[in-house]
N, C-alpha and C positions, 0 to 999 in steps of 0.2 A: 298738405293740401286737403286731401281727399278726408273724409271719415265714413262712419256709419253709425249707427246707435241701433240700442236693444234696451227696452225698456224692462230693467231685473230689479225691481223694488225690494226684495230681500238682501241684495248685498251689501255689508259693513262698510261704513265710510273709512277710509286709511286716515290717521293721523298726520297733519302733515308737521313733520318735524323741523326744528331750528337747529341751525350746528352753531357751535358757541368755541372756547378756547378748548383746547385738549387739557385734559386737568392732570390722567394719568395716561401715560405712553408705554407703549412696549419695545421689546429689545427686537434690532434690526439687523444688526452688525454682525460681522463672523460668528460662528457659532451660533445662531438662532437656529438652526435644524434642530439643536440639540433643546431647543426650549418644547416640550410637550406641548403645550396650549400656550397662544397669549390672550390677553383681556384690554383692550382700549374702551376705559370709563372717562364719559366725560359728561360734566353739566351742562347743558345746551342753554336754561335759563334759570337765574335765581332772583328770588324777590325776601321780602322781608321775612315770611314764614313758611316757602316753600322752593319748590324746585324741581325742574325734569333732565333728565339724565339719559344718554346714548350709551348701549354696552356693545361692544363688538368681539366675539369670540373668535379665534381662531386656529382650528386645531391640525396640530402638525404630529400626531400620532395616526393609530389605526382608525380606519374611517368607522363611524359610529352611526348607527339607527334613531339613536335617542342620548340626550346628554343633559345634565344638570349641572348650573353652574351656584356657586356658594361663596358668600363673603359675610364680613360681619363689620357693622360699626361701631365705630369707637364714640360718638355722640347719641344725640336722642331721633336722628333721622328717622320718619317711619313712610313705607312705601304705601302709599293711599290706590295707586291704579297702575297697571302698566300693559304693554301691547308687542304682539310677537314673542311673548314668551309668558307662562305662566307665574306669578309672582309671589311669593309667600313670605310672610316674616314671623319668626318667633322670636320674643325680644331683640336683640341686637342683629340676630342671624337672618339672613335672607337668603331663598332661593328661589332660583329662576330656572324653571325645563321648558323643554321645547312643547311647541303647540303639534298637532298633530301632519301640520303642512312642514313644518321646517326642522324634523327630527333629525333627518339626513346630515351627516356633516362628514364631506369628505375629507381624507388627509391633505393637507395644504387650503383646505375650503374654510370658508368663513359666515357668519349669520349676526345677524342683529337683533337687539330689541332696545325698547324702552319704557321709560317709568315717570310719573311723578308721585312726590314723595312732599315730607312737611320738614322742618326742623327748627330749632331755636339756637339760637350761639352760633357755633363753627358748622362748618357743614363739609367736614373732612374728608379725602377719598379714601376709600378703604385700602388698607395696606395687604392685603392676601384675597386672592382668589384659588379657589379650588373648581376642577372641571370633572368631573365623574372622581371626586376624593383626590385628584392630580392636583399638585400646586401649579399654578401657571407662572409667566413672566422671570422664571427662573431658569437657569441652563442644567440640566441634568447631567454635564458632565461630557455628552457625544460619545464618540467611540467610533468604530472602526464601520460600522453601518452608515454613517452620515454619508452623504452623497459629495463628491468633489466640485468645486465650483466650474462653473461651464467656463473655458477659455476663450470662448464668442460671446459672450456676454457684455457690454458697454460697461463702463466703470458707472456708479451710481447717479453723478452729475449732482447738482444741488437746487433742485427743484423746489422751489417754495409752495406755500399750501395755496397762497392765491395769486397766480403771477400778474394780476392786477393792479394787487397790492402796493402803493407807494411806487409806481410804474407811470410813464406818460405812455399815449397808445398810437401808434405808428397812423399818418395822415397820409391816405394814397395822393402822389401829387395830380395823378393824372385824373381820378373823381373832384379832386378839390379845383381844378381847373374847369372843369365842365360844371360844375354849381358855382364858383365866384362868377362866370360869362350869363348866370340867369339875373334877371332882375331881382333883386333882393338875395341873391344865392350868398352874396359875402357873408352873411350871417352866420351861414352856419359852414362855409368850405371849410375853416378850420377842424372839421370832427372828425374823429378817427373811422376810418369804414373797412371792413373785408376787403381782401385781394382774391378775387375769384380764379382758381386755375380749372377754368370748366372744360379743359380741350388740353390734349397735348401739346401743339402749339404753344400754348401760353405759359410753358415753360421756359419757352425764349422769346417770346412776345411775339404776339399778333399784329400785321400790318404796320411794322416800324416803331409798335410802343413798349412798354418795359415788360420784360422778362422777369424773371423769379429773382437770378442776380441780383438784377437793378434796383426791385424795390429793397432786396435786403441789404444792398450798398447803400442806398438812399436812409434806411431803417439806422443803420449805425449812425448816419451824418445826423439825423434827426436825434439820436440818442443822447448824444455828447456823453456828459461823464456820470450822466443819472442811469436808472433802470429804464427799458424800452418794450412794451410788447408789440409784436408785427400780427396780425392776423390773417390769417390763408384759409380759404374755402377749398377743400380737398372733393372734388365734385364731376367726376367723369367716369363712374361705373359703367360696366356694360350693361346694356337695355336699360339704362338711365329711365328714371321716372314714369315707371309702366303703367300708372293708373294716369298719364297726363301726356300730351303731346307737344305743347307749348316749349318745354323743356329737355328734349330728349336730345340724346348725345353723340357722338360721332361714335361708340364701339358696338358691335351688334350682341344680342345676349350670351353669345358664346366666347364672346371675344377677350377673356378673363387672363389669360396668357400676357396679352397686348398690354391689360390694364397693368397689371404688375410691371412688365420689365420697361414698356415705354412711356410710364406716366408715374407710377409708385417707386420704384427705382432710382430714374433719373433725379425726383424731387429728394426723396432721402439723400441724394449723392451730394447733392447740394446745400442741403440744412446741417448736413455733418461737417460740412468745410468750416475747418476752427476758426476761421476768419469772423465767421458769425457766431461764435460761442457765446458772446457776451450778452447774446439778444434774448428774449424770451418769448419763443414763438409760440404762439395758438394755431392749432389745425382745428377746424370744424371739420369734423369725417361726413360726405355725403347725405348732403341734405335731402330731403323725401326719399329715403329708400329703404328703410327696413321696415316703418310702420306699414308702409305697402304688402308688405307678406303679411302681414295680422287683418289689416281692414280689407283690403281689394283684392282677394283671392278668393276662389270658390269652397262651399260652397254659400258665401255672401253674395246680396242681390247687388253688391257694389264691384262684383269682381270682374276684372278685365282679363282677356288672353294673355296680354303680356304680362301680368304679375305671377299669373297662373304658371307660366314658361321660367319664370326668374324664379318664383321659389322650389320649382322642381328642378332647376339645374344647379340651386344652391349658389351661384355667383356674385347676389349682392353679400351674404353672408362669410363667403370669401373673399371676396373683396375688401369689405369692410377690416376681415380679421387680417388681411395680409397687411391693409395699410397703417391699421393699428400697433402691429407687430413691425413692422418696420423703420416707419415712424416713433415708436413708442422707445427706438434704440438710440435716437439720438438725445444727448441727457437736458439739452435745454427745450427740448420739443414737449408741449402740453397738448395731448388729444381731447378734444370734446367731440361726442357722437349726437348726431342728431335725434331729436326728441319728438319731434311733430309740433303740437300743439295741443291745448286742451280742447278746442273743437275740434279735432281730429280723435285723440286719444282717451281722452276722459270718461269715456264712456265703461262701464262695468267690464265689459266682453271686450273692451281693449285695451284697457291700463296694464293690468296683470300680465297679460299676454304679451305685449309689447315689451315690458322690461324682460321679460323671459326671450325676448329675442335678441335683446341688446345683449345682454348675456351670453346668447349663443354666439352671436357673432365677435362680440370679446373673446372669446376663448378659441376662435378658430384659425385655423392658418398659422398656429404659431404665439397667437397672442395670448395675454392674459389680461384680468381684470385689473392688474397693476399698468396696464400700460393706456389705461381710460381715468385722464383726472378729471374728468366730468361729462355734461352733456347738455346742451344748446335745445331751447325751446323758443318757438315763434320765428325761424328765420324764413323770411319769403313770405308770411304770412301777417294779419293785422288783428289777432285775438288783443284784446284790450288788457294793460296790466293788472289792473285793480280796478272793479265794480264796487264803488261804494254805496250804492243807494239801493242794493239787496245783495241777500247773500242765498246759500244753499240751504242753510236752515230755515229759512223764511217761512210761514203759511199765511196765507192771503183769502180771504173769501171760502176757507174750507178745505185747500188746495195747498199742497208742499210746491214751492218754486220750482222745484224739479219737474214738475207736471207742466209748466208755461211751453210753450210753441217754443222760443226761443233757448229754453236752457232743454228740454226735448229728453229728461232725466239722466242729463251729462251727471257727472259728480260734482264737477268744477264750475265757476262761472267766470276765471279769468286766469291769468296766467302764472301770475304770482302763488296762488293758490296749487293750480296744480304743478307748477314746477318743485316747488314745496314736499308736496305729498309723492311726486314721482321719485324724487332722491329720496324720501324714505323707504321708499318701496325697493329700490335699487341694492341700497345698504343692505336692507334685509334680505335681498336673495345673495347676495357676495360680493357687491362693490364697495371699496372702500370707504370706511365709516368718514374719512375726509375729502372726496368729491363736493364738488361745488357744480353750481348749474348757472348757467349765462342764458338769460333773455334777450330778444332782438326788439329793442324799441324802437326798429326807425321808422316804422307805418304804424303803430297802434294807439298815438294820442288821441284821434278822436276828438279835436277839439271844436272850434266857431261856435258861431252862432246856435247850432243845433245840441251842442253839448247841454246834457241834464244838470240842474241844480239839487236835485232832489228826486224822491220817490214818484213814482207812478202813482194814479189813482187807484185806490183799493177795492174798486167795484170789481176785478175779477183778476186772477193772476197774470192772466196777460197784459191787461192793461197797466200793472204794478209795476211789474219786468218792463217791458217796452218803452213806458214813461220816463223810465229810470238808466236806463243802460246805455253807457257810455258809447258801446260800440254800436254804430249805425247800419250794418251790412242787412240785406234782407237774411242769412242765416250765416252761422259758422262756418259752413262747406265753401263758401267763396273765398276765392283765393287771388284772383288775376285783378290788376289794377284797379283796386275799388275807390270807386266814385264816394267825396266825403271824408277819407283818409287824413290822417296828418301826423306830421313826425310825433312822435314820443318823447319819455323821458332823453335828455343829451346820456349818452353814455358817461359810466362812472362807476367804480369799485365800490364792493362790498356794500351795496343798497339796502339790503335786507338780510338774514339769517339762511343760510345755505345757500346764498345767491354770490358767485363769485363777483359778477359784475352786468349792469347793461351795457347793450353792447349795438352798434348799427353795423352787423354782419353785413344784412342787405342793405346797399347803396342806395338811400333814396334818388329817385330819379331813373333808376333802370328799370325797364318793362319787365313786367313778369310773363308776357305773350304777346303776340300779334292779334289783333281786333279782327283779324280777315288774314288768307293766306297769301303769306309773302315768299316767295323761290328766296334761297339762302342757301350757302355752301356750308352750314353749321351744323346741320342735321335736324331743326328743329322745325315741329309742325305744325298746324294751328290746332288749337283746341278751342272747342266753341263757350268754355268756361272765360276764354277771355273776349266774347261776341256779345256787347251789350243789349244785343235782342235775344239772344238765348233765354230760353223758358226752364232751362236746367233738366236735373238727373237725380237720381236717389241720391247720388252724393252733398246735394245740398238741396234734401227733399223737396225737389221740382218749383225751386224760387228763382228770380231771375237772377243773372250773372254778377250784376251789380258793376260790371266792368267799366271801365272809361273806353271812350269812341277813339278809332286812329292812331292807336298803339302799336308802334314797332315791334321786332321780334325779342324775343326774350334777352336781356342783358344789354339792350342797345337804349341809347339816351331817350326820354320820354320827358320833354319839355312840359309838356300838358301836366303830366301826373305830381311833378318836382314844384310846380305851382299851387297844383292843389294841395300837395302834402304841407307848403308853408304856411299857406292858408289858414288849414282846420290844426296847425300845431298847437298840442297840449304838453306839457305847460308853451304859454305863446313866444313868439319870438320878438324880440323886441326891436 
């Protein structure tokens, strides 16, 4: 929701990678500890004369402070450019050496790089790779030093690369009934949405409503003989949402033990019930949490005392790590970690630091990067999926688009480019090369009469961007019940390279927060960003909040917002 900005002109743009079919896979079965290194070589895109590829190295030997990977092509492939490694070629022989920032390769650690090349005829995968002279992907024979298997580890399960592929997605009957009761709501009442476990009581059901087992049982009914994904939002960290008040939670900043034993452990126990082993269970872990530890802590101008406390006590990192570890033990659970949105983390001083924070949490409390199946962007936000009428590389009237008031030196202009680039960054720091991104499109359609059909006037960079942008907010820092917003792309699997699915994780029609103080027993406060008369703060560059009036507390049904989203839907509703 929140963000900060810094104009760092000299930072280099990251290459937004695309994922494709894995051409070369690596051993991962019994005896893998005896493989000194593994290499995963993937052709991401290929056309008549060229291709791009990504390479992930995993070091199973002694830690390294530098590395050099070599291979040879059987055909006439030529490397033309690379990123995240120094890639050179002599004849058929290619060498990729570390950059200054990624030379360290711990035992069990991974690093990734990519490159672009040309070819004609065939584009065969190299047969052999050597890391510092040692052949990879070959069992060296093992021996008495190989560690024994951990008897507490669960079986590996049968996780698929993309859980959404070839599967239906669960329709929450409670949300569906509310949508269908609205005039015109039957047009979208059959869409899948996330089930929010936003307090401990939600596990068993609140006020007679469905609990977790109820939803899983209904998911089995909806599943039938095919595959089905059910989407759960894990959302109850101690000191939750430290930079805002509208979605504060039931647990105080120090109540990490309650989070573990009274919230995560019971959820894990239910998900691990063999009764539900045939479901594909997607968990989206702790929306709007970890990014706060980068953007909203001292000495930032956007710092809040609550976020300083949560960074100091480490309970966000511990809580997310614990959730990933425990839920990741269930073979049919797919963990996706919240990754903010481009209007929060797209600036140079936030982007890499946030990826590093995600890695820290993913390796805390017994978790490993293997417990992370992917990341989710734009949940509970409104950032446009793809801006068609301007791009980050455009220059107008002698100025870069980055200099416009709207973009304000951000590196990205929409969620698709941000999600693909962040995926690349995460893989480069050790996350699995197969991770996928989810983008929440439930409220980022920005359609209706005000949707631009072309770029703005070129009289200035601001008129160019403002005239062409779909996102009609006053500022990308505005996150609460936005006026003029519309439903976005309908949920779908594999819509773009690197994107596992477009999802509606935030159920349309559920309020982001109350527009005025409302007493409640859910621990939720009043945030001025939900007040339509609020003139802003540093997190939204002191713009008006853009919020709708007369909103209930977060998570409660907001009919006016639901009608607004349908009216402004893009693609339009029929």
